[in-house]
C-alpha positions in Angstrom: 55.8 43.0 -51.1 56.6 45.3 -54.0 58.0 47.7 -52.1 60.8 45.2 -50.9 61.3 43.9 -54.4 61.6 47.6 -55.6 64.4 47.7 -53.3 66.1 44.6 -54.2 65.8 45.7 -57.7 67.8 49.0 -57.2 70.6 46.8 -55.2 70.9 44.8 -57.8 71.7 47.5 -60.4 73.8 49.2 -58.0 75.6 46.0 -57.4 76.1 44.4 -60.9 76.1 47.9 -62.9 74.0 46.9 -65.5 71.5 43.7 -65.6 69.3 42.8 -68.7 65.0 42.4 -67.5 65.6 38.0 -67.9 68.6 38.4 -65.7 66.5 40.8 -63.0 63.6 38.3 -63.1 65.8 35.1 -62.3 67.1 37.3 -59.3 63.9 38.7 -58.2 62.0 35.4 -58.8 59.5 37.3 -60.4 58.2 37.4 -64.3 60.4 39.9 -66.3 56.8 41.6 -67.2 56.5 42.3 -63.4 60.2 43.5 -63.9 59.4 46.2 -66.5 56.5 47.3 -64.6 58.7 47.6 -61.7 61.1 49.4 -63.8 58.3 52.0 -65.0 57.4 52.7 -61.2 61.0 53.2 -60.2 61.6 56.0 -63.0 58.3 57.4 -62.0 59.3 57.9 -58.1 62.7 59.6 -59.3 64.7 56.9 -59.4 67.2 57.4 -62.3 67.5 54.1 -64.2 67.8 54.2 -67.8 67.6 51.4 -70.4 70.6 50.7 -72.8 69.9 49.0 -76.1 72.2 45.8 -78.1 72.9 42.6 -77.3 74.8 43.5 -74.2 72.6 46.1 -73.3 69.7 46.1 -69.8 68.8 48.5 -66.9 71.7 50.7 -64.9 71.5 53.4 -62.7 72.9 57.0 -63.4 76.4 57.1 -62.2 77.0 58.0 -58.3 73.2 57.0 -57.5 73.0 55.6 -53.9 70.3 54.6 -51.3 70.7 55.8 -48.0 71.6 52.4 -45.2 73.1 52.2 -42.0 76.7 51.4 -42.6 78.5 48.0 -41.1 82.3 47.9 -41.0 84.1 45.4 -43.2 84.3 42.5 -40.5 80.5 43.4 -39.6 79.3 42.4 -42.8 81.3 39.8 -43.3 80.2 38.1 -40.5 76.8 38.2 -41.8 77.5 37.0 -45.3 79.2 33.8 -43.8 76.7 33.2 -41.5 73.7 33.5 -43.8 72.9 30.1 -43.9 71.0 29.4 -47.4 70.1 26.3 -46.3 68.5 26.9 -43.3 66.7 29.7 -44.7 65.3 27.2 -47.1 64.3 25.1 -44.5 62.1 28.2 -42.9 60.7 29.2 -46.4 63.0 32.4 -46.4 65.4 31.7 -48.9 64.2 35.0 -51.1 64.5 36.9 -48.2 68.0 35.9 -47.2 69.0 36.8 -51.3 67.4 40.2 -50.2 69.0 40.7 -47.3 72.4 39.6 -47.9 71.7 42.1 -51.3 71.4 44.9 -48.6 74.4 44.1 -46.5 76.6 44.4 -49.2 75.1 47.3 -50.4 75.3 48.7 -46.5 79.1 48.7 -46.6 81.2 51.8 -48.1 82.4 52.0 -51.7 86.0 50.6 -50.7 85.0 47.5 -48.8 81.8 46.3 -50.8 83.9 44.3 -53.4 86.5 43.0 -50.9 83.7 41.7 -48.4 81.8 40.2 -51.2 85.2 38.6 -52.4 86.0 37.5 -49.0 82.7 35.6 -48.3 83.2 33.2 -51.5 86.2 32.5 -49.4 84.3 30.7 -46.4 82.0 27.7 -46.9 79.8 26.9 -43.8 77.8 23.5 -44.0 78.8 22.3 -47.5 76.1 20.1 -49.8 78.6 17.3 -49.7 81.3 16.2 -47.6 84.7 14.6 -48.5 83.2 11.2 -49.2 81.0 12.7 -51.8 77.8 12.2 -49.6 75.2 14.7 -50.4 73.0 16.5 -48.1 69.7 17.4 -49.8 68.5 20.2 -48.7 64.2 19.7 -48.1 62.2 22.0 -50.5 59.1 22.7 -48.6 56.2 24.9 -49.8 56.3 28.2 -49.1 52.7 28.6 -48.0 53.0 25.9 -45.5 56.1 26.7 -43.8 55.0 30.5 -43.8 52.1 29.4 -41.9 54.3 27.7 -39.5 56.1 29.8 -39.1 54.2 33.1 -38.5 52.1 30.7 -35.8 55.5 30.3 -33.8 56.9 33.9 -34.2 53.3 35.6 -33.1 52.6 32.8 -30.4 49.5 31.5 -31.7 48.1 27.8 -31.5 48.7 26.0 -35.1 46.8 23.1 -36.9 49.0 21.2 -39.0 48.0 17.8 -41.5 50.8 15.8 -40.6 51.9 12.4 -42.4 53.9 10.4 -39.8 55.9 7.7 -40.6 53.7 4.7 -41.1 50.4 6.5 -40.7 47.4 8.3 -42.5 47.9 12.0 -42.6 45.5 13.5 -39.8 44.9 17.0 -38.7 46.2 18.0 -35.1 46.5 21.1 -33.2 49.6 22.0 -31.1 51.2 24.9 -29.4 54.4 25.7 -31.5 57.6 26.4 -29.5 60.4 26.8 -32.3 62.1 26.0 -35.5 65.1 24.3 -35.8 67.0 22.6 -38.8 69.6 20.1 -38.7 71.4 18.6 -41.4 69.8 20.8 -43.8 65.9 19.3 -42.5 63.6 21.3 -40.9 61.9 20.9 -37.3 58.9 22.1 -35.5 59.8 21.9 -31.7 55.4 21.9 -30.1 53.5 20.6 -27.3 50.1 19.1 -27.7 47.6 18.7 -24.6 50.9 19.3 -22.7 53.3 16.8 -24.2 56.4 17.6 -25.9 56.3 16.5 -29.7 58.8 17.1 -32.7 57.5 17.2 -36.2 59.4 16.7 -39.4 58.3 20.2 -41.7 58.7 18.3 -44.7 55.8 15.7 -43.5 53.5 18.5 -42.7 51.1 18.8 -45.6 48.8 21.9 -44.5 49.2 24.1 -41.9 46.8 26.9 -40.5 47.6 29.8 -38.0 45.0 30.2 -35.1 44.7 33.3 -33.3 44.2 31.4 -30.0 47.4 32.4 -27.9 49.6 29.0 -27.7 50.3 27.5 -24.2 54.2 27.7 -24.1 56.8 29.6 -21.8 57.8 32.9 -22.7 61.2 32.3 -22.6 63.0 29.5 -24.5 66.5 28.0 -24.7 66.0 26.5 -28.5 69.4 24.8 -28.5 69.0 23.0 -25.2 65.6 21.8 -26.0 67.0 20.4 -29.3 69.6 18.6 -27.3 67.6 17.3 -25.0 64.9 15.9 -27.5 67.7 14.5 -29.5 69.1 12.7 -26.2 65.5 11.1 -25.4 65.1 9.8 -29.1 68.3 8.4 -29.5 67.8 6.4 -25.8 64.4 5.5 -26.6 62.2 2.7 -28.6 63.2 -0.7 -29.7 67.1 -0.2 -30.4 69.5 -3.1 -31.5 72.8 -3.3 -31.5 75.1 -4.4 -34.2 78.5 -5.8 -34.9 80.1 -5.3 -38.2 82.9 -5.0 -40.6 83.5 -1.7 -42.6 85.9 -0.9 -45.0 87.0 2.8 -43.7 85.6 4.8 -46.7 81.8 4.5 -45.4 83.2 5.3 -41.8 82.0 8.9 -42.0 78.1 7.6 -44.0 78.0 5.2 -40.5 78.3 7.7 -38.2 76.0 10.3 -39.6 73.2 7.6 -39.5 73.5 5.6 -36.7 72.9 6.6 -33.1 76.2 5.3 -31.8 79.0 4.0 -33.2 82.6 2.9 -31.8 85.4 0.8 -33.6 86.7 -2.2 -31.6 89.8 -3.0 -34.0 90.5 -3.4 -37.5 89.0 -6.5 -39.3 91.8 -9.8 -38.4 92.1 -11.3 -41.5 92.2 -15.1 -39.4 88.9 -14.2 -38.0 86.7 -17.0 -39.3 83.2 -16.2 -37.6 81.7 -15.8 -41.3 82.2 -16.5 -45.0 84.5 -13.2 -45.8 87.9 -13.9 -47.2 91.2 -12.0 -45.6 91.6 -10.1 -48.9 88.0 -8.6 -48.5 88.4 -7.4 -45.0 92.1 -6.3 -45.0 92.3 -2.8 -43.2 88.3 -2.5 -42.0 87.3 -1.8 -39.4 85.4 -3.9 -36.8 82.4 -1.7 -35.4 79.5 -1.9 -32.9 76.8 0.6 -34.2 73.7 1.0 -32.7 70.2 1.9 -34.3 66.9 3.3 -33.4 64.8 0.0 -34.4 65.4 -3.6 -36.5 64.4 -1.4 -39.5 66.8 1.5 -39.3 69.4 -1.3 -38.7 68.7 -3.2 -41.8 68.4 -0.3 -44.3 71.6 1.6 -43.1 73.4 -2.0 -43.7 72.0 -2.2 -47.3 72.7 1.7 -48.1 76.5 0.3 -47.4 76.2 -2.8 -49.9 79.5 -4.9 -50.1 81.1 -2.4 -48.0 80.0 -4.1 -45.1 79.2 -7.1 -43.5 76.6 -7.7 -40.4 78.6 -9.8 -37.9 75.4 -10.5 -35.7 72.9 -10.1 -34.9 71.7 -13.2 -36.8 68.1 -11.9 -37.7 70.2 -9.0 -39.7 72.2 -11.4 -41.8 69.4 -13.5 -42.8 67.3 -10.1 -43.8 70.1 -8.9 -45.8 70.4 -12.2 -47.4 66.6 -12.7 -48.4 66.7 -9.0 -49.6 69.4 -10.0 -51.8 68.0 -13.0 -53.2 65.1 -11.5 -54.0 66.7 -8.7 -56.2 68.8 -11.5 -57.6 65.9 -13.4 -58.7 64.1 -10.6 -60.1 66.7 -9.9 -62.4 68.1 -13.5 -63.0 66.0 -13.4 -66.4 66.2 -9.9 -67.5 
């Protein structure tokens, strides 16, 4: 809304002192022309904003101007700044709202605490995008219109129609009763029921959504954390699970743990093991692991990702599948 954008513009000028129109446009995610119109509107409303010409010029507020916002102490503001997870906000289509809210939090601080709180927040990182093994954790980019419609239905307690593309299935429309929204490792999920049965939908697979006026059939209160844990446990215990014995380079341990349903080590890979063609030099210091996967496809995909840093010992079908895939790749590029 324009009113929110005007407040954000004032807060940006208060916190940065002077900003050019292009810089303001980037922060507010609008065009430069829109920024200039907003500056005119603020001036007409009596906000003392003025322009400075020149290469280092831009827009600024007269010294001493302050918006009246309720105050927060230093620790309260710091907690909000750190807890304001951009990953979660993006997953729910609230990235712009989060940025605006954080500007208001900083502005609400007393003058003496404002700089120190913002600086302290930069010293604390929650839910990093990349771990020590350099594996990125991408946040799904979701259309604001779709996620916004889902979010409104969840919060209003209305039924929701979604055009959903389940894995290996053609997209189709279905009507659900939304329970809540959850993020896990940067991915967004809709918890819902359909015809009374529990359903979990990945937001990135929702192609379109429509909030209905009919009230959703759902309990008034929900423990979303508990509901998510229960559904996760059922997911992990269901399906055609397979257990794989493998050798694994220690550097890939975190990657395997982050993907498999369950992982446990048996011991380090012994150099005297002759159950396959791996040499003692290949496996020195490697781990012997038992890993459980959701199904055969899940197991084959994970072992392929690990490449030469892992070797499946059994079951035999997995070794055969990986061999055939590698042979097909070799044949494709043999005459390149």
